[in-house]
N, C-alpha and C positions, 0 to 999 in steps of 0.2 A: 656197760657191755658193747664191744664193739663189733657190728654186724657189717662187712663189707661186701657190697655187690659186686664190685669191680674185682677181677683177679689182681693180687697183689704179688704173685709169685711166691709160692711157699718156699722151697729148698730146690734150688736147682745148679747146684755147686758140682760135687765131685760125681761122676757116674758109678752107678752101683750096681751089683749084681741084679739080675731080675730074680723074681721068684721060683723061679725054677726048681729049687732046692727044698720046696714045699713039703715035699716028703720027707726030706732029712731033718725037717726042724722038729725038733723033739721038746720043745718049751712049751709045757702043758701047764695050765693054770685053771682054777675053779673058783667060783665064787660061792663062800659058805655063810656070810652072813650080810644082810644091810640093815642098817640102823640109823637112828637119828640122835643128834645131841641138841641140849637147849645152851645156846653160848651166852644169853644174858636174859632177865626177864621180860616176859611177855609184853608188847606194847612200849616198849621203852622209847624214848623220844630225845630227838637231839633239842637241847634247849635254845641255843641261839637260832637255828633255822627253822624249830620247830616242824621237824620231818622226821618219821619213823626210823629207827636204827635197823640195818639188814645185815644178819650174819653172811659173811661171804670167806669163810676158811679156805687158805690156799696153802698151809704149811703144818707139817706134824713131825712130832719126834717123840721116840719110846727111849727111855734112859733104864729102862729095867724095872722102873717102880711105877712111874707115873707118865702119861701121855702130854705132851705139851700141843697146843692148838694154837694157830696164828690166823687173825682174819687179816684181809687187805683192806679192811674199812675200820675205822676207828670205832671203840666202844664206848659210848658216853658215859662219864660218871669219875669223880675223884679217885675212889676205890675199885675202879674197873681199869683193864687194859685189853688191848687188842690180841695179847697172848695169855692165856688161861692154862690150868693143868687139870687133868682126872687122873686118879688112882686106875692102874690096870693089874688085874689080879688072874689067879685061875677061874674065877669065876665072870670074867669078863672086864668091860669098861666101867668104872663106877660112875655113872652119870650125873649121880646126885651128889658129889662132892667138888665141884668145880671151886677152882682158886684162881683168881687173878694175879698174873705177874707183873706188878708195878713198875719194875726197872725198865721194862720194855716200851713205856710211854713215851720214851727218847727217841722212837721210831714210828713211821707210818707207812704202810702197804706193805705186809709181810710178805713173803711169797716162797721160801722153801727154809728148811730146817734140816741139819743133819749131825750125827755123831761120828767121832772119830773111830776107826778100826779097832782101836783097843779099848773103845768105851771109855774113855778118860775125858772127854770134851764135847762139849754141843757147840753148834754155831748156827747163827741166824743170820738172814739176810732179807733185806726189802728190797724193792722192784728195781732201783736206780732208774728209773724211767723219768723223773722229773728234775729239772734243774732251771733255776733263774740265774741270770748273770747279773754280779754287782749286789744281788738280794739273798739272804738267807733264809728265805719264809719257807723254801722246798727244802731245806737242808736234810728235815726226816725222813725224806723219800730216798736218802742214800746212806744207809747205816747198815753196818755189820757189828753183830754183837757175838760174844763167846762166854763161855763158863766152864768151870770144873764140874763134872757131873756130882749130883749131890750136895753143890755147892749154891748158896742164895746170892753170890758175889758175881753180879751178871755185869759183865765191862762191855765197853763201846771199844771197836778198835779206831785207835787215834786217826789214821788214814782215811777214814770214812767220814771224818769232820771236815768243815772248811779250814784250809790252810791259809793264813795271814799272807805268807810271803809270796804263794804260787797263785793265791786267789782262785784255787782250784779245791776240789775234793780229790785227793790224791788217787785212791783206788778207784773212783769214776774215771778219771783221766786215763789210767793204766788199761783198763777193758775198752775203752774208745778207742785208743790207739793202737791197740794189738788187732781190732776188727777192722782196721783201714783197708780200703780198696782203692780200683781205681777211680770210683766215683766220689771216694773221699779220700784222699791220699794222705790226711793229716788225722784223721781218726773220725769215727762215725759219729754224727751229732745227736743221735737218740738210738737207745737201745733198751730193751726191757730183759732183766733176770729174773726166770722162773725157776731156775734148778741150782741146786748147791748139793756137793757130795763130798766127803773127806775120805781119800783114798791111801794104801799103804804107799810108803815113801814121803809121808807128811806133806801130800799135796791137796789143794783144794779144786774142784771142779764147778766153773760158775756155767751154768747153762742159758744160753741166749733164745728167747722166745721171737723177739721183733729187733729189728734195726732196719735205720734209714735217716732220712732228713728230717723228719718230725714224727709227733704221736700219731697223725694222721696221714703220714705219707710213708708206709715202711714196707718192709718185706718178712715173712713169715719164717722162721727158721729152726733148725734143730743143730745149733753150733755149741760147742763146749769150748771152754778158755781155761785153761789151767795154769796155777801158780803155787809155788812152794812156800812152808810156813815152818815156824819153829812157836814153840810156846816155853816160855821161862817163868822164873817167878817174876821178873818184870814186866812181862805181859806177853800178848800175841804179836808176832812180826810175820809178816806177808811180802816177801821178796818181790821184787820190781822185776819179775822173771815171766811175766805173760806169754802163753802162746796158744794159738788155735790148735787143740789136737783132734777135733773131729767135726764135720760139716756133712751131714746124713741128709739124703735126700730118701721121703717114703714114698715118692710117687710112683716110684718102679715096683711096688709092692703088689699082687696081683690082687684085686676084686677090691682095693682099699680106694674108694673115691672121694673121701672126704679129704678137704685142706686141711691137715693137721699140723701143728706144731708143738715145740718143748714145754712142759708144764711141770716137770719134777724129774730129780735125778735121785739116786740113792745107791750106795755101792754095798753089797753083801760078803763080808769077810767070810762067810761058809763055805760060799762057792766061786768066789774070785768074777762073778758077773757085775757090772753095771747095769741098774734098772733104768728104765725112763717112762715117763708117761707122755702121750702126745694126746693132744685135745682138739676139738673143734666146736665152733660156734656159729650155725648157720642161719639161726633164726631165733628169736624171743621166745621159745617156748621148749618144752621138756625133750620134743623128738629132734629140737634142733641143736642140742647139746649132747656131748659123747666123748669118749675117752678110749684109749688103746694103753696097752701095757708091752715094752720090748724089754730086752736085753742083748748084754753083748759081753764078752769075756773081754777083760780091762788089755790084755795084750794086743786085742783086736782093735780098740779104737784109736791107738797110734797109726794103724794101718789104714784107717778108715773104713774098715769092712761094713757090710750091712748087719744091722743089729736085727734080730728075732723077734718076730712079732708073737704076742702070746696067743695059744689055742686052747679052747675048751676040749674036755675029753672028746667030743664028737667031731673036732677037726674044724669046726666054726671059729674065726676070731672072737676071743674074748673081748666084748664091748661093755663098756660103763654105760650106764643111761644119764649120767652125769657129765659135767666138766670137772674131771679128777685133776685136782693140782698139788697135792703133795702124798707122798707115802713114807712110811717107815717099817721095819721088819720089827715084829712082836717076838720072834723065832726065826732061825734059820729058814723054815719054810713057809712062814705066815706074814703076810704085807697086811698093814692097816692102810687103808687109803681114804684120804679126807677131801671133800668135794667143794668147789666154789661154784655156785649156780648162777652168780651174780643176784639180779632180781627176778629171775626165772623161778617160780614156787610150784609149777606143776597143777594137776587138779584131780580131785576124785572122780568116780573111782579108778584107781590104777589098774588098768587090765593086762598090759605087759610090762614086767620088771625089767626087761631088757632095755626098754626105749621109753619109760614113762616113771614118772615118781611124783611124790607130793611132799612138801613140806611147809612150814608157815616161817614168818620175816625173822624171828628170833632163833630159828632151827639151821643146821647142818647135817647134811647126809654123810656116811661113811659106808664105807664096805670093806670085808675082810675077805682076803683072797689066799686062797691054798696054793702053793707052788708044786706042782707034781714033782 
């Protein structure tokens, strides 16, 4: 976990409307369930480094029958993967039926999953935050996968691989280039993807949490990059038409004093809204982690309008006690949110569920939210 004491300037891009319209904000949501899943057997160790494995789930997708979970840390073992599934039925999440998805061993640091609006295709992305020039040891951090829902044929997008001709990873280069600014006129050297959503019109949205010179010198952000795509029998094609369609500052929202940044995206075809998670990490404690839920009409994204923050029925902001990093719709009104608390485990007893939690190293916390 990176904790920065110096202000790195969250998002200071386009001015947005103050939260004077708070009374008009009809976005209400309520936490219905808090739970824990086991990502791997308790006490699992990394053989080479002889260190314990930690579950750090940051991506989730429900395909109608099962839930895909993705960790941004490797899960040791030939028959294990950082991506695993659990069935979901009317009785809830079947946590005892965990199954690892081995095709995903080709990638590292999974950050978000999404499903197409017609629910025919699933997509998975890693962080794209690590690269080594002239070396390919970090290529797995720059991976994009897709598959037909219900199929075991999980494919890697070719342009997320090293290209011998250009000596680059083309997809990574496209996003770097579109994020260019006065400071980096030829493209941003470092950025981190933490959001992914598929929207109508065959477009993919990539959410940018961090950008800057290096992994230790960056700015937090809520930026969204859009690219069009097609899927044919030959495979997935993502077109070279990247553009920044959203650049949002949360600082003007009344009473929101945390420096938050984007941690997940998801589109809900049922209501036409794009949902966003923003999270913060101010200290290596349970109380130092937290997240908020937002939404915005898709047509307003292109106008860079202010997203609405979710409020509880009592009017207070809906606050997750965890660093929420992934979400998926179980039905049009129900969100499953998965949490990546890094190496923060909390402590017993938990006195306030709004700001405290407890889990073990092999576990991850999830929250089920009802959208009013």
